[in-house]
C-alpha positions in Angstrom: 51.9 62.5 -7.6 49.1 63.7 -9.8 46.4 61.6 -11.4 47.4 59.1 -14.0 45.9 59.9 -17.5 45.0 56.7 -19.3 44.2 56.7 -23.0 42.2 54.2 -24.9 43.7 50.7 -24.7 43.2 47.2 -26.0 45.3 44.7 -24.0 45.9 41.0 -24.9 46.1 40.1 -21.2 44.9 41.9 -18.1 45.3 45.4 -16.8 46.1 46.4 -13.2 46.5 50.1 -12.3 47.8 51.1 -8.9 47.9 54.9 -8.7 48.0 56.5 -5.3 47.0 59.8 -6.9 44.1 58.2 -8.8 43.4 57.6 -12.4 41.5 59.7 -15.0 39.9 57.8 -17.8 37.8 59.1 -20.7 37.5 56.2 -23.1 37.3 52.5 -23.8 39.6 49.9 -22.2 39.2 46.4 -23.6 41.2 43.4 -22.4 41.3 39.6 -22.5 42.0 39.5 -18.8 41.1 41.0 -15.5 40.9 44.8 -15.0 41.6 46.4 -11.6 42.0 50.0 -10.5 43.5 50.7 -7.0 42.9 54.2 -6.0 40.2 56.4 -7.3 39.0 56.3 -10.9 37.7 59.6 -12.3 35.6 59.5 -15.4 36.4 62.3 -17.8 33.8 61.2 -20.3 31.8 58.1 -21.0 33.9 55.0 -20.0 33.6 51.4 -21.0 35.6 48.6 -19.3 35.4 45.3 -21.2 37.2 42.0 -20.4 35.9 40.0 -23.4 38.3 41.2 -26.0 39.2 38.8 -28.8 36.4 36.4 -27.9 37.5 35.9 -24.3 34.8 34.6 -22.0 35.4 37.4 -19.5 37.3 38.2 -16.4 37.0 40.2 -13.2 36.6 43.9 -13.0 37.6 45.5 -9.6 37.1 49.2 -9.0 37.8 51.4 -5.9 36.1 54.8 -5.7 34.6 55.8 -9.1 34.1 59.6 -9.5 32.8 61.8 -12.3 29.3 63.2 -11.7 27.2 63.3 -14.8 29.3 60.7 -16.7 28.4 57.2 -17.6 30.1 53.9 -16.9 29.7 50.6 -18.8 31.1 47.3 -17.5 31.3 43.9 -19.3 32.9 41.0 -17.4 31.4 38.3 -19.6 29.6 35.3 -18.4 32.3 34.2 -16.0 33.8 37.4 -14.7 32.8 39.0 -11.4 32.4 42.8 -10.9 33.4 44.3 -7.5 32.6 47.9 -6.8 33.4 50.0 -3.7 31.7 53.3 -4.3 30.3 54.8 -7.5 29.6 58.6 -7.7 28.6 60.5 -4.6 25.3 61.7 -3.1 26.0 65.2 -4.5 27.5 64.1 -7.8 25.9 60.9 -9.0 26.9 59.3 -12.3 24.5 59.7 -15.2 24.2 56.0 -15.8 25.8 52.7 -14.9 25.3 49.8 -17.3 26.4 46.2 -16.7 26.4 44.4 -20.0 27.2 40.9 -18.5 28.7 39.5 -15.4 28.7 36.5 -13.1 28.5 38.0 -9.7 28.2 41.8 -9.0 28.9 43.3 -5.6 28.8 46.8 -4.3 30.2 47.4 -0.8 29.5 51.2 -0.6 27.1 53.8 -2.0 26.3 53.4 -5.7 25.0 56.8 -6.7 23.7 57.1 -10.2 20.7 58.4 -12.1 20.0 55.0 -13.6 21.4 51.4 -13.3 20.9 48.6 -15.8 22.2 45.0 -15.8 21.4 43.3 -19.0 22.6 39.8 -18.2 24.1 37.8 -15.4 24.5 34.2 -14.2 25.2 34.7 -10.4 24.2 37.0 -7.7 24.0 40.8 -7.8 24.2 42.2 -4.3 24.5 46.0 -3.5 24.8 45.8 0.2 25.9 48.5 2.7 24.6 51.9 1.6 23.2 50.2 -1.6 22.0 51.9 -4.7 20.7 55.4 -4.8 19.1 56.2 -8.1 16.7 59.0 -9.0 15.7 57.1 -12.2 15.1 53.5 -13.2 17.0 50.4 -11.9 16.5 47.3 -14.0 18.4 44.1 -13.2 18.6 40.8 -15.0 20.6 38.0 -13.3 20.3 34.8 -11.3 19.8 36.2 -7.7 19.3 39.8 -6.6 19.8 41.2 -3.1 20.7 44.4 -1.4 19.4 47.9 -0.7 17.8 50.0 -3.4 16.5 53.5 -2.9 15.4 54.2 -6.5 12.9 55.9 -8.8 11.7 52.6 -10.2 12.7 48.9 -9.7 12.3 46.1 -12.2 13.9 42.7 -11.8 14.2 39.5 -13.8 15.7 36.7 -11.7 15.0 33.4 -10.0 15.1 35.1 -6.6 15.0 38.7 -5.3 15.3 39.7 -1.6 15.7 43.5 -1.7 14.9 46.4 0.6 14.7 50.2 0.3 12.3 52.5 -1.3 10.7 53.0 -4.7 9.6 56.4 -6.0 10.0 57.8 -2.5 7.8 55.2 -1.0 9.3 52.9 1.7 8.0 50.1 3.9 5.7 47.4 2.7 3.9 49.7 0.2 7.1 49.9 -1.9 6.7 46.3 -3.1 3.5 47.3 -5.0 5.6 49.8 -7.0 8.3 47.3 -8.0 7.8 44.9 -10.8 9.2 41.4 -11.8 7.6 40.7 -15.2 9.9 37.9 -16.3 11.0 36.6 -12.9 10.5 33.2 -11.3 10.8 32.0 -7.7 10.6 34.2 -4.6 10.5 38.0 -5.4 10.3 40.3 -2.4 10.9 43.9 -1.6 10.8 44.9 2.1 9.5 41.5 2.9 6.5 41.7 0.6 5.9 40.0 -2.8 6.9 42.4 -5.6 4.0 43.8 -7.5 1.5 43.2 -4.7 -0.1 45.3 -1.9 0.9 43.8 1.4 0.5 44.8 5.1 2.7 43.9 8.0 2.1 40.3 9.2 -0.5 40.2 11.9 0.6 39.1 15.4 -0.3 35.5 16.2 -3.5 35.3 18.2 -3.6 33.6 21.6 -5.4 30.3 21.2 -8.7 30.1 23.1 -10.3 26.8 23.7 -14.0 26.7 22.7 -16.8 24.1 22.9 -15.9 23.0 19.4 -12.5 21.9 20.5 -12.1 18.5 22.2 -9.4 18.2 24.8 -7.2 15.2 24.0 -6.1 12.7 26.5 -3.1 13.8 28.5 -3.3 17.4 27.2 -3.1 20.3 29.6 -5.2 23.3 28.7 -4.8 26.7 30.2 -7.8 29.0 30.0 -7.0 32.4 28.4 -10.5 33.8 28.5 -13.0 34.0 31.4 -15.8 33.0 29.0 -14.1 29.9 27.6 -15.8 26.6 28.1 -13.9 23.4 27.9 -15.5 20.1 26.8 -13.5 17.0 27.4 -13.7 14.0 25.2 -12.8 11.0 27.4 -11.9 7.6 26.0 -11.5 4.3 27.9 -8.4 5.3 29.6 -7.6 5.5 33.3 -9.3 8.6 34.8 -7.4 11.4 36.6 -5.8 10.5 39.9 -7.2 11.9 43.1 -3.8 13.6 43.3 -4.2 16.7 41.0 -0.4 16.9 40.5 -0.4 13.6 38.7 -3.5 14.0 36.6 -1.7 15.0 33.4 -0.5 11.5 32.8 -4.0 10.1 32.5 -7.3 11.7 31.4 -7.1 15.4 30.9 -6.4 18.5 33.0 -7.7 22.0 32.9 -5.3 24.5 34.4 -7.3 27.4 35.9 -5.2 30.5 36.8 -7.3 31.9 39.6 -9.3 29.1 41.2 -10.0 25.4 41.3 -12.9 23.8 39.4 -15.6 21.8 41.2 -16.6 19.1 38.7 -19.9 18.4 40.4 -20.8 22.1 40.4 -18.7 24.3 38.1 -18.5 27.8 39.5 -16.6 31.0 38.8 -15.7 32.6 35.5 -14.6 29.4 33.8 -17.4 27.0 33.1 -16.2 23.4 32.6 -18.7 20.8 31.4 -18.6 17.3 30.0 -20.3 16.0 26.9 -23.5 14.2 28.0 -22.3 10.8 26.7 -19.5 10.8 29.3 -21.7 11.6 32.4 -21.6 7.9 33.5 -17.8 8.2 34.2 -18.2 11.5 36.0 -17.4 9.8 39.3 -13.9 9.0 38.0 -12.9 12.6 38.3 -11.4 14.2 41.4 -13.8 16.6 43.1 -16.9 15.0 41.6 -18.1 13.2 44.7 -21.8 12.6 44.7 -23.8 13.4 47.8 -24.1 10.4 50.1 -21.9 8.1 48.1 -19.0 6.3 49.8 -15.5 6.0 48.4 -16.1 2.3 47.7 -19.4 3.0 45.9 -17.7 5.7 43.7 -14.8 3.4 42.9 -17.3 0.7 41.8 -19.3 3.1 39.8 -16.1 4.4 38.0 -14.9 0.9 37.2 -18.4 -0.1 35.9 -18.5 3.0 33.7 -15.2 2.1 32.1 
């Protein structure tokens, strides 16, 4: 059938409209219970849906597709009612304004196309996911937590947490955060990953650590050189020195893993220069490959034990 024409109404309970042909509304509907419209809702003029009639604390408002380019929609679900929207307006025919007087949680699963969006009060989470909000004008939200996608003219939030994405004034990416504002907000407030109201750049890639002479190599630590000009200085304590077997040296002492060649402790060569702090020269014989000219194995063992 054709669209259902609904006149102004004040209902002591709730109101549920299920019209396959859609519903046309051009006035105020005030109830003390939940309001739901199944099928499209076309606005013939400015429309207000209120679930706090007679002092009620508020109830849910659930809407399917809301049409009526150029018209305005006001929703009041009280402090305990949730608002659930599918789509509002279209890309080619946005609403003039959407105003949320009060609500607990607000969700939008599809495109919310409007020239402006205002939420004056809220206690829960407002999340316009999916296609999000498309507004040529201002979007100002006041509630507990804000999330979703916002491609808007301006963006102002008052909340304990905001994690939003999109664009502000035609600017996208990290630069959009500087155009948003959170004057009365607390907690984390981000837009496209950057703190709202600040200029921010993409996080820099973590640098590859390079060992320098200012860094001591801890006992049992394996260090891989990442630069041909790096110099590693080992701080050795009174611990067993590396074994003559290089494969077991990580358990005692320290090991330097060189990608291209071995290191001769008695005469470091190649691109990687490995030296010891002077105070540890007495225990140099304890290291594999540091054999002194003319010294026997027994002499070196004795020297190593004496140094320790």
